[in-house]
N, C-alpha and C positions, 0 to 999 in steps of 0.2 A: 619480631623474631620469637618463635615458639621456645619456651623455656621449660617445657614439660619434663625434660630429662632430669631436672634437678630433683624431682620427686622420687627418683630411683637411687639417689646417692646413699641414703641410709641403708636401704635394702642391700645394695652392692657391698657396702662396707661391712655390714653384719655377716653376709654370706662369706666374704673374704676372711674375716676373723675366724669364723667357724671352720672353714676349710683349712686355714693355716694351722689352727690348734690341732685338728685331727691329723694332718700330715706330720706335724712336729711330734705328736705322740708316737707315731710310727718311726719316723726317720731321725728323731733325736738331734736335730740341728746339723745333719750331715751336709747341708748346703754351705756351712762355714768351716767345714773340716779342714780345708786346705787354705784357710785364711782369706785375706782380702782379694788376692789374685784369683783364687777359686771362685769366690762369690762374684767377682766381676765377670769371669768367664761364663758362669751360670746365666747372668743377665745377658751377656753377649749372645749366647746360644739361643735364648728366647727371641732376642731381637733379630737374629739371623733367620729364624723360622718365619717371623713376620715379614721380613724383607723378601724372602724367597716366595712367600705366598702372594705378595703384591706384584711380583714379576711374572705371574702366571696369567697375564691378560689373555694371551692367545689360547691357552688351554680352556679358560672359562668361556671365551668367545666361541670356541669350537663346540663346546657342550651346549651353549645357549647363544647361537649366532644372532638372534633377534635383539640381544642385549649388548652386542659388541660396541655400539656407539656410545653407550652410557658408562662404559668401564674405561677408566684411565689408570695408569700404573699406580698412582698414589691416592686414588679415590678409595679410602679405607672403608667407607660406608658401602659402596658398590661391591667391593670384594667380600665383605662380611655377608651382605645380602645374597650373593651368588654362591657362597660356600655352604653346602649342606652336609658337610662331614660332621660326625659326632665330636671329634676332636679337631676342629678346624681353627680358623683364624681367630675367632672370638675367644676360643679356649687358650690360644697362645697369648693373646692380650691379657686375659685374666691371670694366667700364670706369671707373666712378667710383672703385672701390677702387684701380685701377692709377694713375689720375690723382692720387689722394691720396698714393700712394706716391711719385710723381714730385715732388710739391710738397714732401713731407718730405725726400726725397733732395736736392733743390735747396737747401733751407734748411740741411741738415747740411753740404753742400759749401761754402756761403757762410760758415758758422760756422768751418769749418776753414781758410779762406783767410787 
């Protein structure tokens, strides 16, 4: 099994931290303004966007009918490969991952208080 993806983990983590810090400078923790329920709903909205994107098999197949056979609803790799939008599925995955990092960082900070 090819394990080449592991070489990207540090790059992804560093990019996430840089992006999170930049956004937090602007938004000042607004993601937790409404408490834990608001933070959960923020995560749920991101997941809903991902779920909606993978339900679009017929739309993707209509645009690229030659690829219809390779796309199944939950084949996340195929969906990402077929999504050429600037703010597409991979962007939603990135946002969800960053929000999850924020939630964990918040809980670690609370534990240390």
